[in-house]
N, C-alpha and C positions, 0 to 999 in steps of 0.2 A: 655447332655452338657459336653464338654471336656475343661479342663483347663491345662495350661502348667506352671510348676514351674520354676521361674527365680531367679537365685542367684545374690545377690548384696553384696558388702563389705562396711560396714560403717567404713571407715578409720578414726582414731582419728585426723589426720592432714589434709588429702586430701579430706575428706568428702565421699560422696557416690560414689563408684567405680563400673563400669559395668564390665561384664565378660571379655571383650577384654583387660581390663586393668590389669587383674591378673591371668586369667585361664592359660595363656601360662606359667607363672611361676610355677603354681601348677603342670602342666604337666611335666615341665622340672625337678622339684625336686621330683616328685613322690607323692606329697601331694594330688594330684587329687583323689587318691583312697580313702583316709580318708575323704576328703571333700565330695566325691560322696556318701560314706556310710552315712555320717551325713545328707546329703540332702535327701536320700532315707528314712532314719528313720524319719526325720522331716515331710516329705510328708505323710508317712504312719500314723504317729501319728495324723496329721491334718485330714486325711481321716476318721480315727476312731472318732475323736472329732465331725466332721460334721455328721457322721452317728448317733452318740448318740444324737445330737441336732435335728435329724429328717430330715436332708437334704438327698435327694436321687437323682438318675438319673444323676450323674456326674462321671467323670473319670479325674485323674490328670496324666499328662505326665511329665517325667523327662528325661533330656538328659544324656546319658551315654557316658563316654569317652572311647577311645581305650584302655587305660591302665586298666580301670575297666573291660571292656568286656573280655580281655584276662587274667585277674587275676584268678589264680586257686581257690581263695577263694571267688570269687564274688557270685556264686550261693549259696553257703552255708551261706554266710553273708545275702543274700536276704531272704533265707528261714527263718533264725533266726529272721529277722526284721518282716516278715509277721506273723510268729507265735507269736512274742512278742506283736505286735499291734492287732492281730486277725482281720485283714480286709479281705474282699473278694478280692482275687488277681486280678480279672478283673477290679477292680477300679483303678489299677495302670497300666500305659502305659510307656514302656521304649522306648526312641527315640535313634536310632543309625544312623550314616551317611552311605551313600552308599559307599564312598571311604574307610571308616573304615573297613567295612566288606570285601571288595575286597582285601585289603592289608593283611588281616589275615584270609583268607577265611576258611581254614580247621578248625582252632581253633574257629573262630567266628561261623561257621555253627553248630558245636557241642554244643557251649554255647547257641546259640539261640534255638536249639532243647530242651535243658534242661529248659530254661526259659519259653518257650511255654508250656512245660510239667507242670510247676507250675501253669499255668492259667493266667499269666500276659499277657497284650497286647504288641505287638511289632510294632513299626512304623519305616519305612525307611525314614529318614529325608533328606532334601535338594536334593530330587531326581531330576536328570537331570544334576547335576553338576559333577557327577562321571563318571564311565565307565562300568556300569553293562551291560552285554549282556543278551538277552532274556533267553538263556539257563541257566544262573546263576540265574536270577531273579525268574524264575518259581519254583526254588528249595529253595528260601529263606523262612524260616519259619516265615513270618511276616503277620500282619493283614492288614496293610495299607501303602500306599505311600503318602508322603508329597511333593508336587511340590514346588520347591524352589521359593522364593519370587522374584528372579531376572527375572523369566519368566512371573510372574503375573504382575509385575510392568509395563511391556511394551506390555501386551497382547492386549491392545486397539490400539496401534500404529504400532506394528510389525507383519506382516503376518507370518514371520518365527517363532516368539514366539507362535502365535496363532496355527499354524500347529503343533508345538512341543507339546504344552499343550493338544491339541486334541488327539494327538497320545499317550501321556502318559495315559490320561484318558481311552482311548479305550483299551490300553494294560493292564492296571490294571483290568478293568472290565472283560476282556477275561480270566484272570487267577484268578478271584474271589477275588480281593483285593479292599478295600475301597480306596477312594482318598480324600486327604485334600489339598486344595490350600492355600498356605501361603501368607501373605502380602497383603490381600485384603483391599483396602483403599477407593474404590469408588463403588457406586451403579451399575455403568455400568459394572465394572469388575464382580461383583456378578451376575448380570443378565445374562451375557454371559456364565459364568461358570455353572449356572443353566441349560442353554440351552444345554450345553455339558454334562449334567448329572453328574456333580461333586457333590458328596453327602455332603461334609463338607468344611467349610472355616474358616480361622483364619486371624485376622488382625485388624487394628485400626478402620475399619468400624463397627466392633462389640464391641470392647472394647480396651482401652489402658491398659497397665499394672496396676493392682490393688493390693492394700494390702489386708490382710486377712479380715479386717472389711468391706471393700468395696465389697469383694467377697461374704461375708456372707449376705450382703444386697441384692446382685444379686440372690443368692440362695434362699433367703427368698421370694423375689418377684416371682420367678418361682414356688416355693412351694405353695404360696398363690394362684397364677394363676391356678395351676393344681388342687387345691382343690375347 
């Protein structure tokens, strides 16, 4: 099972704010690097806590910003966090966007090689919305592609979207990458994706955003089922 960490800001006056309300400001001011490091540390600490509690068979994905990825201290910071929390690196998945890599290809490629060398998982997020060519894609040191939700949302009604999603799944399989379909909300979408041999899915059909206590109940139910 894979989970994705989602950041929220509990503002003292405006209440709960979603990423679109403040991440742009963090990017503009450069605070995104410190925020990103805090998120990574918090996620790794949570992974360790759940391991100690006996929960297994899960991975947590974290979105990485462009500023983080090209920061010269990013890898050393991550190494420090992994050592500090003493978790298995493959329990952590870093999500980067297709356009982010293409805009800083040489730097990003070297950084991704180093990250993969640590043993963490790498996903190419929002795939289909950028401009990767096959020649670039086959050289990306990533584990999986995540098909953008905008294509899944209309996959039942749009032949163009259907053909595109089929092509992405085939492409990924041909170069030995896993595929995750984002934004699955209906059983029909899921059934069609299964027929297309899409291995993994994410969306409200499976679960809406959950807090830590709700996730622990979910992990416990799977643990008890497996036992």
